C-alpha positions in Angstrom: -7.8 46.6 31.1 -11.2 45.9 32.4 -12.4 44.7 29.1 -9.5 42.3 28.6 -10.0 40.9 32.2 -13.6 40.0 31.4 -12.5 38.4 28.1 -9.8 36.4 29.9 -12.4 35.1 32.3 -14.8 34.3 29.5 -12.1 32.5 27.6 -11.1 30.4 30.7 -14.7 29.4 31.4 -15.2 28.5 27.7 -12.1 26.3 27.5 -12.9 24.5 30.8 -16.4 23.8 29.8 -15.5 22.8 26.2 -12.7 20.4 27.2 -14.8 18.9 30.0 -17.5 18.0 27.4 -14.8 16.8 24.9 -13.3 14.5 27.6 -16.8 13.2 28.4 -17.3 12.5 24.7 -14.2 10.4 24.7 -15.6 8.2 27.5 -18.8 7.7 25.5 -16.9 6.8 22.4 -14.9 4.3 24.5 -18.1 2.8 25.9 -19.8 2.5 22.6 -16.8 1.3 20.5 -17.3 -2.0 18.6 -15.9 -4.9 20.7 -12.7 -6.7 19.7 -13.5 -10.4 20.3 -11.2 -12.9 21.7 -12.4 -15.5 19.1 -14.6 -15.5 16.0 -16.4 -18.9 15.8 -18.5 -20.7 13.3 -21.8 -22.2 14.5 -20.2 -25.7 14.8 -17.6 -24.2 17.2 -14.7 -23.9 14.7 -12.3 -21.0 15.1 -12.4 -18.5 12.2 -10.2 -15.8 13.7 -8.6 -15.1 17.1 -7.9 -11.8 18.8 -4.2 -12.4 17.9 -5.1 -12.6 14.2 -7.0 -9.3 14.4 -4.3 -7.5 16.3 -1.6 -8.9 14.0 -3.6 -7.9 11.0 -3.8 -4.3 12.2 -0.1 -4.3 12.7 0.4 -5.4 9.1 -2.0 -2.7 7.9 -0.2 0.0 9.8 3.2 -1.2 8.5 2.2 -0.9 4.8 1.1 2.7 5.3 -2.3 2.2 7.0 -4.5 5.1 6.0 -2.1 6.1 3.3 -3.2 3.1 1.1 -7.0 3.1 0.9 -8.9 3.9 4.0 -10.6 2.4 7.1 -14.1 3.8 8.1 -13.6 6.5 5.5 -10.3 8.0 6.9 -7.3 7.8 4.6 -6.2 7.8 1.0 -8.5 8.0 -2.1 -7.0 5.9 -4.9 -7.4 2.4 -3.3 -10.9 1.6 -1.9 -12.1 1.9 1.6 -11.3 -1.5 2.8 -14.2 -1.7 5.3 -16.7 -0.8 2.6 -15.0 -3.0 0.0 -15.0 -6.1 2.2 -18.6 -5.5 3.3 -19.8 -5.3 -0.3 -17.8 -8.3 -1.4 -19.0 -10.4 1.5 -22.6 -9.5 0.9 -22.4 -10.2 -2.8 -20.7 -13.6 -2.2 -23.4 -14.7 0.2 -26.3 -13.6 -2.1 -24.7 -15.4 -5.0 -24.3 -18.6 -3.0 -27.9 -18.5 -1.9 -29.2 -17.6 -5.4 -27.3 -20.4 -7.1 -28.3 -23.0 -4.4 -32.0 -22.0 -4.4 -32.6 -20.6 -7.9 -29.8 -22.0 -10.0 -28.5 -18.6 -11.2 -26.5 -15.6 -10.0 -28.2 -13.1 -7.8 -28.0 -10.3 -10.4 -30.0 -12.5 -12.8 -32.9 -13.1 -10.4 -36.3 -11.4 -10.7 -36.7 -8.4 -8.4 -39.0 -10.2 -5.9 -36.5 -13.0 -5.4 -33.7 -10.5 -5.0 -35.7 -8.6 -2.4 -36.4 -11.8 -0.4 -32.7 -12.8 -0.4 -31.6 -9.3 0.4 -34.0 -9.1 3.4 -32.6 -12.4 4.7 -29.1 -11.2 4.2 -29.8 -8.0 6.2 -31.3 -10.0 9.1 -28.2 -12.3 9.2 -25.5 -9.7 8.9 -27.0 -7.0 11.1 -27.8 -9.4 13.9 -25.3 -8.9 16.8 -23.9 -12.3 17.9 -21.2 -10.9 20.2 -21.2 -12.7 23.5 -19.9 -10.2 26.1 -19.1 -12.9 28.8 -17.3 -15.3 26.4 -15.8 -12.5 24.3 -16.8 -14.4 21.1 -18.6 -13.7 17.8 -20.5 -16.6 16.3 -21.2 -16.7 12.5 -23.3 -18.8 10.3 -21.8 -21.4 8.0 -22.8 -19.4 5.0 -21.0 -16.3 6.3 -17.9 -18.3 7.3 -17.7 -19.7 3.7 -18.1 -16.2 2.3 -15.4 -14.8 4.6 -13.0 -17.5 3.3 -13.7 -16.5 -0.3 -13.2 -12.8 0.3 -10.1 -13.4 2.4 -8.6 -15.3 -0.5 -9.2 -12.2 -2.7 -7.2 -10.0 -0.3 -4.5 -12.6 0.2 -4.1 -12.6 -3.6 -4.3 -8.8 -3.9 -1.7 -7.9 -1.4 0.7 -10.5 -2.8 1.9 -11.0 -6.3 -0.8 -13.2 -7.9 -1.4 -12.6 -11.6 -5.2 -12.7 -11.3 -5.3 -9.5 -9.2 -2.4 -7.7 -11.0 -4.8 -5.4 -12.9 -6.5 -4.5 -9.7 -3.2 -3.8 -7.9 -2.3 -1.4 -10.7 -5.7 0.4 -10.4 -5.2 0.7 -6.6 -1.6 2.0 -7.1 -0.3 -0.9 -5.0 3.2 -2.3 -5.4 3.6 -6.0 -6.1 4.1 -8.0 -2.9 2.8 -5.2 -0.8 2.8 -7.8 2.0 5.3 -10.5 1.1 4.4 -12.9 4.0 1.3 -15.1 3.3 0.5 -15.4 7.0 0.6 -11.6 7.3 -1.8 -11.3 4.4 -4.2 -13.7 6.1 -4.0 -11.6 9.3 -4.5 -8.4 7.3 -7.7 -9.9 5.8 -9.0 -10.7 9.3 -8.6 -7.0 10.3 -10.4 -5.8 7.3 -13.2 -8.3 8.1 -13.5 -6.9 11.7 -13.8 -3.3 10.4 -16.6 -4.4 8.0 -18.3 -6.5 10.8 -18.4 -3.3 13.0 -19.9 -1.4 10.0 -22.8 -3.8 9.5 -23.5 -5.2 13.0 -26.2 -3.4 15.1 -25.2 -2.3 18.5 -27.8 -2.6 21.3 -29.5 0.7 21.9 -29.4 2.2 25.4 -31.9 4.6 26.9 -29.7 7.5 25.8 -29.3 6.4 22.2 -32.7 7.6 20.9 -35.0 10.5 21.3 -38.1 8.7 20.2 -40.4 7.2 23.0 -40.8 3.5 23.0 -44.2 2.3 21.8 -45.4 -1.3 21.8 -46.3 -1.3 18.1 -43.0 0.1 17.0 -39.4 -1.1 17.3 -36.8 1.6 17.7 -34.5 1.5 14.6 -31.1 0.2 15.5 -27.9 1.4 14.0 -24.5 -0.3 13.5 -21.4 0.4 15.5 -20.4 3.0 12.8 -23.9 4.6 12.7 -24.8 2.7 9.5 -21.7 3.9 7.7 -20.8 3.1 4.9 -24.0 3.4 2.7 -24.7 -0.1 1.4 -28.1 -0.9 0.1 -27.6 -4.7 0.2 -27.3 -4.8 4.0 -29.6 -1.9 4.8 -27.0 0.7 5.7 -28.7 4.0 5.2 -28.3 7.3 7.0 -29.8 7.0 10.5 -32.4 9.5 11.7 -29.8 11.3 13.9 -27.8 12.4 10.8 -30.9 14.1 9.3 -32.0 15.8 12.5 -28.6 17.1 13.5 -27.7 18.2 10.0 -30.8 20.4 10.0 -30.0 21.7 13.5 -26.4 22.5 12.4 -27.8 24.8 9.6 -30.0 26.5 12.2 -27.0 27.0 14.6 -25.0 28.4 11.7 -27.6 31.0 10.8 -28.1 31.9 14.5 -24.4 32.3 15.0 -24.0 34.5 11.9 -27.0 36.6 13.2 -25.4 37.1 16.6 -22.0 37.9 15.3 -23.6 40.3 12.8 -25.4 42.1 15.6 -22.1 42.4 17.5 -20.4 43.7 14.4 -23.1 46.3 13.8 -22.8 47.5 17.4 -19.0 47.8 17.4 -18.4 48.8 13.8 -17.1 52.3 13.1 -15.9 53.0 16.6 -12.9 55.2 16.0 -10.2 55.3 18.7 -8.4 58.2 17.2 -5.2 56.3 16.8 -2.4 58.1 14.9 -0.2 56.1 12.6 3.5 56.8 12.9 5.3 58.7 10.1 8.1 56.2 9.8 8.4 52.4 10.0 8.8 51.6 13.8 10.6 48.3 12.9 13.1 49.9 10.6 15.5 50.4 13.5 14.8 47.0 15.0 18.0 45.3 16.3 18.3 41.8 15.0 19.8 39.7 17.8 22.0 36.7 17.2 19.2 34.2 17.9 16.8 36.1 15.5 19.5 35.9 12.8 19.9 32.2 13.5 16.2 31.6 12.5 17.0 32.3 8.8 18.0 28.6 8.4 14.5 27.6 9.5 13.0 29.5 6.6 15.4 28.0 4.1 14.4 24.6 5.3 10.7 25.7 5.0 11.2 26.4 1.3 13.1 23.2 0.7 10.4 21.1 2.4 7.8 23.0 0.4 9.4 22.2 -2.9 9.8 18.5 -2.0 6.2 18.3 -0.8 5.1 19.6 -4.2 7.2 17.0 -5.9 5.7 14.1 -3.9 2.2 15.6 -4.5 2.8 15.4 -8.2 4.0 11.8 -7.9 1.0 10.8 -5.8 -1.5 12.4 -8.2 0.2 10.7 -11.2 -0.2 7.3 -9.5 -3.9 7.6 -10.1 -3.2 7.5 -13.8 -0.5 4.9 -14.3 -0.9 3.0 -11.0 2.5 1.5 -10.5 4.6 3.5 -12.9 5.6 7.0 -13.9 6.1 7.4 -17.6 7.2 3.8 -17.9 9.5 3.7 -14.9 8.5 1.2 -12.2 8.3 3.8 -9.5 6.2 1.8 -7.1 9.0 -0.7 -6.5 11.1 2.2 -5.1 8.6 4.7 -3.8 5.2 3.1 -3.4 2.1 5.3 -3.4 1.7 4.9 0.3 5.1 6.4 0.8 4.7 9.3 -1.6 1.4 10.2 0.0 2.7 9.8 3.5 5.6 12.2 2.8 3.3 14.6 0.9 0.9 15.0 3.8 3.6 14.9 6.4 5.7 17.6 4.6 2.7 19.8 4.3 2.3 19.9 8.1 6.1 20.0 8.7 7.0 23.0 6.5 4.0 25.0 7.7 4.8 24.2 11.3 8.5 25.0 10.9 7.5 28.4 9.4 5.5 29.2 12.5 8.1 27.8 14.9 10.7 29.9 13.2 8.4 33.0 13.4 7.9 32.4 17.1 11.7 32.2 17.7 12.2 35.4 15.6 9.4 37.5 17.0 9.8 36.8 20.7 13.1 38.7 21.1 11.8 41.4 18.7 8.8 42.0 21.0 10.6 41.9 24.3 14.0 43.3 23.2 15.5 40.6 25.4 18.1 38.1 24.2 18.5 35.4 26.9 21.8 33.8 27.5 22.6 30.9 25.1 19.4 31.7 23.1 21.2 31.3 19.8 22.7 28.0 20.9 19.2 26.8 21.7 17.8 27.9 18.3 20.6 26.1 16.5 20.3 22.9 18.6 16.5 22.8 18.0 17.2 23.2 14.3 19.5 20.2 14.3 16.9 18.2 16.2 14.2 19.0 13.6 16.5 17.8 10.8 17.3 14.6 12.6 13.6 13.9 13.2 12.6 14.5 9.6 15.4 12.3 8.2 15.0 9.6 10.8 11.2 9.4 10.7 11.0 9.4 6.9 13.7 6.7 6.7 11.8 4.6 9.2 8.6 5.0 7.2 10.2 3.9 4.0 11.7 0.8 5.6 8.3 -0.1 7.1 6.4 0.2 3.9 9.1 -1.8 2.0 8.6 -4.5 4.7 12.2 -4.3 5.8 11.7 -3.1 9.4 9.6 -6.0 10.9 6.3 -5.7 12.7 7.9 -5.7 16.2 9.9 -2.5 15.4 7.3 -0.7 13.2 5.3 1.1 15.9 8.3 2.7 17.5 10.5 3.4 14.5 8.4 2.8 11.3 5.0 3.8 10.1 2.1 4.1 12.5 -0.4 4.2 9.7 -2.6 7.0 11.1 -3.0 9.9 8.6 -1.1 13.0 9.9 0.2 11.0 12.8 2.3 8.5 10.7 5.7 8.8 12.3 7.0 6.1 14.7 6.4 6.6 18.4 10.1 7.2 19.1 10.1 10.1 16.6 6.9 11.4 18.1 8.5 11.6 21.5 11.6 13.3 20.0 9.4 15.9 18.4 7.4 16.4 21.6 10.6 17.1 23.5 11.7 19.5 20.6 8.4 21.4 20.9 8.9 21.7 24.7 12.4 23.1 23.9 10.8 25.6 21.5 8.3 26.6 24.1 11.1 27.2 26.6 13.1 29.3 24.1 10.1 31.5 23.2 8.9 31.7 26.8 12.3 32.8 28.2 12.4 35.6 25.5 8.9 36.8 26.4 9.4 36.5 30.1 10.4 40.1 30.8 7.2 41.3 29.2 5.0 38.7 30.9 6.4 39.4 34.4 7.0 43.1 33.9 4.6 46.1 34.5 1.2 46.1 32.8 1.2 47.4 29.3 -1.4 47.6 26.5 0.3 44.7 24.6 0.7 42.4 27.6 -2.7 40.7 27.0 -1.6 39.9 23.4 1.8 38.7 24.5 0.1 36.6 27.2 -2.2 35.0 24.6 0.8 34.4 22.3 2.6 32.7 25.2 -0.4 30.6 26.1 -0.8 29.4 22.5 2.9 28.5 22.5 2.3 26.5 25.7 -0.7 24.8 24.1 1.2 24.0 20.9 4.0 22.4 22.9 1.8 20.5 25.4 -1.1 19.4 23.2 1.2 17.5 20.8 1.1 15.0 23.6 -2.4 14.0 22.3 -0.4 12.0 19.7 1.2 10.0 22.5 -2.1 9.0 24.2 -2.6 5.7 22.4 -0.5 2.5 22.4 0.1 0.0 19.6 -3.0 -2.0 20.4 -5.4 0.7 21.7 -8.8 0.4 20.2 -9.0 2.2 16.8 -12.0 4.2 17.9 -9.9 5.7 20.8 -6.9 6.2 18.5 -9.2 8.2 16.2 -10.4 10.2 19.1 -6.9 11.3 20.2 -5.7 11.6 16.6 -8.2 14.3 15.9 -7.1 16.1 19.1 -3.8 16.3 17.4 -5.0 17.1 13.8 -7.9 19.4 14.7 -7.0 21.0 18.0 -3.2 21.2 17.5 -3.0 22.1 13.9 -6.3 23.9 13.3 -6.9 25.1 16.9 -3.9 26.4 18.8 -1.8 27.3 15.8 -4.7 29.4 14.7 -4.6 31.3 18.1 -0.8 31.6 17.8 -1.2 33.1 14.3 -3.9 35.5 15.4 -1.7 36.8 18.3 1.4 37.1 16.1 -0.5 39.1 13.5 -1.9 41.4 16.1 1.5 42.0 17.6 2.9 42.7 14.1 0.3 45.3 13.4 0.7 46.9 16.9 4.5 46.9 16.6 4.1 48.6 13.3 2.0 51.2 15.0 -1.0 50.5 12.8 -3.3 49.5 15.6 -3.7 50.8 19.2 -2.4 48.0 21.4 -5.4 48.1 23.8 -7.9 47.9 20.9 -5.9 45.1 19.3 -5.9 43.2 22.7 -9.6 43.3 23.0 -10.1 42.3 19.4 -7.7 39.3 19.5 -9.2 38.0 22.7 -12.7 38.3 21.3 -11.7 36.6 18.1 -10.1 33.7 20.1 -13.3 33.2 22.1 -15.4 33.2 18.9 -13.1 30.7 17.2 -12.6 28.4 20.2 -16.4 28.3 20.8 -16.8 26.0 17.9 -13.2 24.9 17.5 -12.8 22.6 20.6 -16.1 20.6 20.3 -16.0 20.9 16.5 -13.3 18.2 16.8 -16.2 15.7 17.2 -17.4 16.1 13.6 -14.5 13.9 12.6 -15.8 11.1 14.8 -19.4 10.5 13.6 -18.7 7.0 12.3 -16.0 5.5 14.5 -18.3 4.0 17.2 -19.8 7.3 18.5 -23.2 7.5 20.1 -25.9 9.9 19.0 -24.8 12.5 21.6 -21.4 12.9 20.0 -23.0 13.3 16.6 -25.3 16.1 18.0 -22.4 17.9 19.6 -20.1 17.6 16.6 -22.8 18.8 14.2 -23.8 21.8 16.4 -20.3 23.1 17.2 -18.7 22.4 13.9 -21.4 24.7 12.4 -20.2 27.4 14.8 -16.7 27.0 13.5 -17.9 28.5 10.2 -19.6 31.5 11.9 -16.6 33.8 12.1 -15.6 32.9 8.5 -18.9 34.5 7.3 -17.4 37.8 8.2 -13.9 37.2 6.9 -14.4 39.8 4.3 -14.4 42.5 7.0 -11.1 41.1 8.2 -9.7 41.1 4.7 -10.8 44.7 4.2 -9.3 45.7 7.5 -6.0 44.1 6.6 -6.0 45.7 3.2 -6.7 49.1 4.7 -3.8 48.7 7.1 -1.6 47.9 4.2 -2.6 51.2 2.6 -2.5 53.3 5.7 0.8 54.9 5.2 3.4 55.1 2.4 6.1 53.2 4.3 3.8 50.2 4.5 4.8 49.5 0.9 7.8 47.7 2.5 5.3 45.1 3.8 3.2 45.0 0.7 3.6 41.3 0.0 3.3 39.9 3.5 0.0 41.9 3.6 -1.1 40.4 0.2 -0.5 36.9 1.6 -2.5 37.8 4.7 -5.3 38.8 2.3 -5.1 35.5 0.6 -5.4 33.8 4.0 -8.7 35.6 4.5 -10.0 34.5 1.0 -9.1 30.8 1.5 -10.5 30.9 5.0 -13.8 31.8 3.6 -13.7 29.4 0.6 -11.6 26.5 1.8 -12.4 26.4 5.5 -15.8 28.0 5.3 -17.7 27.0 2.2 -15.9 23.7 1.4 -15.6 22.9 5.2 -19.3 23.3 5.9 -20.1 21.3 2.7 -18.8 18.2 4.3 -19.2 18.8 8.0 -22.9 18.1 8.7 -23.5 14.4 9.5 -25.7 13.7 6.5 -23.2 15.3 4.2 -20.3 13.5 5.7 -22.1 10.2 5.6 -21.8 10.2 1.8 -18.8 12.5 1.3 -16.3 11.1 3.8 -13.3 9.8 1.9 -14.4 11.1 -1.5 -12.5 13.8 -3.4 -14.7 16.5 -1.7 -12.7 15.8 1.4 -9.3 16.8 -0.1 -11.1 19.7 -1.8 -11.6 21.1 1.7 -8.2 19.8 2.9 -6.1 21.4 0.2 -7.9 24.7 0.1 -7.9 25.0 3.9 -4.5 23.5 4.8 -2.4 25.3 2.2 -4.9 28.1 1.5 -5.1 29.2 5.1 -2.1 27.8 7.0 0.3 27.6 4.2 -0.4 31.1 2.9 -0.1 32.4 6.5 3.2 30.6 6.9 4.5 32.3 3.8 3.3 35.7 5.0 5.1 35.2 8.3 8.3 34.1 6.5 8.2 37.2 4.4 7.6 39.4 7.4 10.6 37.8 9.1 12.7 38.2 5.9 12.0 41.9 5.9 13.7 42.1 9.4 16.5 39.7 8.6 17.5 41.4 5.4 16.3 45.0 6.2 18.2 47.1 3.7 17.6 45.1 0.5 15.4 45.8 -2.4 12.8 43.2 -2.9 12.2 41.5 -6.2 8.7 42.6 -6.9 8.3 40.5 -10.1 9.3 37.3 -8.3 6.9 38.0 -5.4 4.1 38.9 -7.8 4.6 35.7 -9.8 4.7 33.7 -6.6 1.5 35.2 -5.1 -0.6 34.8 -8.2 0.9 31.5 -9.2 0.2 29.9 -5.8 -3.4 31.3 -5.6 -4.4 30.6 -9.2 -2.8 27.2 -9.2 -4.6 26.2 -6.0 -7.9 27.5 -7.4 -7.5 25.5 -10.7 -6.7 22.4 -8.8 -9.9 22.7 -6.8 -12.2 23.8 -9.6 -10.9 21.6 -12.5 -10.3 18.3 -10.6 -11.3 17.9 -6.9 -14.7 19.6 -7.1 -16.1 17.9 -10.2 -14.5 14.5 -9.4 -15.8 14.6 -5.8 -19.3 15.6 -7.1 -19.3 12.6 -9.4 -18.3 10.3 -6.6 -21.0 11.7 -4.4 -23.7 11.0 -7.0 -22.3 7.5 -7.4 -22.3 6.9 -3.6 -25.9 8.0 -3.2 -27.1 6.0 -6.1 -25.1 2.8 -5.9 -23.5 2.7 -2.5 -20.2 4.0 -1.0 -18.2 1.0 -2.2 -18.9 1.9 -5.8 -17.7 5.5 -5.6 -14.3 4.2 -4.3 -14.1 1.2 -6.6 -11.7 0.5 -9.5 -14.8 0.3 -11.8 -15.6 3.9 -11.0 -12.1 5.4 -10.5 -10.8 3.9 -13.8 -13.5 5.6 -16.0 -12.1 7.7 -18.8 -13.7 10.8 -17.4 -11.9 10.3 -14.1 -8.6 10.0 -15.9 -9.4 13.2 -17.8 -10.2 15.0 -14.5 -7.0 13.9 -12.9 -5.0 15.1 -16.0 -6.8 18.4 -15.6 -4.7 18.9 -12.5 -1.7 19.5 -14.7 -2.4 23.2 -15.5 -3.1 24.1 -11.9 -0.2 22.1 -10.5 2.2 23.6 -13.1 1.1 27.2 -12.3 1.3 26.4 -8.5 4.8 25.0 -8.9 6.0 28.1 -10.8 4.7 30.2 -7.9 6.6 28.1 -5.4 9.9 28.2 -7.4 9.5 32.0 -7.7 9.2 32.3 -4.0 12.3 30.2 -3.5 14.2 32.3 -6.1 13.2 35.5 -4.3 14.5 34.2 -0.9 17.8 32.9 -2.4 18.4 36.3 -4.0 18.2 38.0 -0.6 21.4 36.2 0.3 23.1 35.8 -3.1 23.8 39.0 -5.0 21.3 41.1 -3.1 20.5 44.6 -4.2 20.8 47.2 -1.5 18.3 50.0 -0.9 19.3 53.6 -1.6 18.8 56.2 1.2 15.6 57.4 -0.5 14.3 53.9 -1.0 11.0 54.5 0.7 10.2 57.4 -1.6 11.2 55.3 -4.6 9.0 52.4 -3.6 6.1 54.7 -3.2 6.5 56.2 -6.7 7.0 52.8 -8.4 4.1 51.3 -6.5 
């Protein structure tokens, strides 16, 4: 117990220090965030936009799906453009053309290179100059820029309406006609897009802590925009700042150093045999399934239903990139616009995985403690009903919002918040938060006898499981930390607490503890050894996991210190994944340790696939985009969903399926499993995911990357690029992988249905038969 005590102390110190730095980073982001002006003025004093226009425009943007239709500052969907980069480029080209025609009598593109360079230098000086007056709360713009803003705004007013001149572009962007029916709302939306582009091209004033270079009289420190020069745009001089180069190099150094240290630890501890004897029979074969455990079955049925629906909406979302507003001739966008299908696709991914883990927690807690609290079954059933109400209510509100039937005043609370992975209305967020607290209570009261009882070898693992349960319940509150008009830099800060820390952080700890308890309960691991291993793994993971959150925030108004922290600690996130092969081999060895483990063959196989995708999806593809210099060009390109799909489903989805199968073995203990269906499911899901990544997302993302480096970020996201025949071909290349993946999902559903409908019971000598057939 001495070893676990030291590890507990180390984990506590690590978390206190990490969260202290993370909170400090939030204050720095708040201090450096681009200002929201009270008024935007022309040089003659005329009002271009007011604060009310900008705030109303943001409300309109959120109501139509926000980040699910194009992106802002690189965060969001991939078919429509990044609106910040798109506006910035359009405004720059409009100004250059005005100057070229007025001074040279021809378009900017037709001028000699010297004349182009002169006008481009003049443009950079004008657009990068910060004219924000802190005391007055105003931004003052030149007459040329005001005229250009008017022209670009007219383009967006036309695009988000139903004008014939932008119909082809709407189709390319997969936008429904009359996305924003109200003309005043379209004008306000354009003002919000302008402000996000203004922040991306306006230099913030450097403070003493914003540069590592000493000031010299002959040199001027290079200033950066509020978004650290993102997006890359040659016309206005947006190129990667020095900090992205420096901290990208250091992130590689930290990665190598971390791998070396962990390698040394593995070399020291490897091969230490504790002499543990594996039991001759399955210790869980005689497990008593309590009423509350039996009631969790419906959670797993819903998991599979949500999984199938998520796949359906994923196919619809991908197809929109081909036909834009239709599906094989049917005007689908008028009923289920792209922003809705993508919203539901991403939301359902998180929901079915989370429900799988929530159901596992409710199942395994009484199994561990042997304690069935009073009214536990009632609580499990009540929570299930609450989850159904939340899903139906939240999704209905999102549809009403995107179809512009809910109204802006009601949208924040009951409609579509517009923030990717945090889209549901605030009312439904509160409802879900209360539901998670109920889940925490139900799991906690089942584990309480173990937590408060005498010391045992498994108490440390149970304690970690309980603490991760508490964190899952409490840290969802990060999604409640912003209000409707909170600055978007701060919304992004808290949103990534929710996405990174809640989904990728504490659920990871929960899963680690659950797997350790499963293997100890099966008698495959000595409990004391497993306790030390799981605590050490948690420390290693959380070392990079907490502050690694900051790698999502490089370009939302963050100072250099946040870039440095995000680059350094996100590299450390990858360190344990370098040794994932050892974990995979260890899991495989446990699966082969004794003949009766054939009963758990397929949960073990899915655990193995978790290890593989952890290395590939979270490790290789994650580090591909995480360094600042990489993310400067790759953010919002198809290399981002390459990481997202292979990590979210490959790791968390596969783990959710493994946990579901483990619980199914206990819920239907005396039934013969359909090996053919599970084999088809396992290989279908893994091969399908691999084909999706290799045939579409990786080559398309690489092509976009080259385009962004050569021509600017706007071009890599533009209709000109995304409508190329080769892009259409690569999108169609998803069909083989998606089809195989869907077959694997259907096979899994079929397997579970057969456990309840016409099941085949085991014979008394089933274990011996399984061994011979295996």
